[in-house]
N, C-alpha and C positions, 0 to 999 in steps of 0.2 A: 384478438391479441398480436401484438407484434413482438418478435424475439430478435435482439440483435446481438451478435458476438461482437466485442469490442475491446479496445485497450482503454481501461478506465483511468490510467494514469502512466505516462511514461516521461521520465525525466529526472534531472538531478535533485538530490535531497538538499532541504536547506539544514542550517544547523540549530533550527527551532524544531524540537521533536514534536510539537502538537500541531505542526503545519497540516491544514486540510489538502489532502491530495484528490478527494473525490467526495462528491456529494450526490446520493442517488435523488434523480430528478422527480418533480410532481408526479403522481399516478404511475409510479414505476417501482417494480421490485427488481433488485440487482442480485445476481449470483456472482460471488468471486470465485473463480476457478484456480487462479495460480498468482504467485508473485515471485519475480526474480529480482534479487538485490546483487547489485554488481559494484564491487571496489576495484577502480582503476588506478587507484594510488599506489605508491611503492611502501606504503606502511599499513598496519592494520588499524581498522576503524571500528567503530560502533553503530548500529542502527536500532530505532525504534519504531514499531508499528503498533497501531490499535484500530478498532472499529466499533461502532455502535452509534450511540446518540450523542449528539453534540454536547460536549461537557462532561460526558459520562461513559467515554469509551472504555471498552474491555482491552486490555493489553493482550497482544499477541507476541510480541518481542520487546524487551525492554533492555535497552544499552547491552544487545547481543553483539558479539565480536564477529566480524568478517574480516578474513586475512587479505593481505595485500594481493592485487591481481587474480581476485577471485569472484565467483558468483554462488549464492545461496539460492536455492529453489524451495519454495514453499507452495505444496499442494494442497489445497483445501476446498471445500464445497462450503460457503458461508452466506446465508441468506440475509440482505439487507433491505430494510423497508423504506419509503420516501422519507427523504431528509435525513437518513443516517449517514455518517462519513467514514471515511477511511483516514486516518492521520498518520504522520510519521516524519521523521528527520534522521539525521545522522550527524557524527562528530566532525564530518568532513564532506565538502562538496564533491569530492571523487566518488562519493556512494551514490548510485543511481537506482531508482525504482521502476519497474515495469509490472503493472497490475492488469491482470486480464479478467475478463468475466463476461456475463451475459444480462443484458437489460430486458426485462418484460414489461410491456406496457399495454 
């Protein structure tokens, strides 16, 4: 078994809250360990995150507020199976996601 610690997603959010940020590769299990959500804008915005199976994700955050020039840290240990996804988006592209975890194949 190979275990690889990696950034699962790093980048600006889209304004579509169902954007797929990460999909678990074939023959792989992924453990999501933490998520940092950063707002570099001068106004408060909102963000949405979910994970699970495509089309049936479980909400982690739904239009959660994030203050201007701040970062929210989400520590979790969530196991995702092959083809499971992490989805998300924000009310403004000034919001970015950094999602870290471990892929086991």
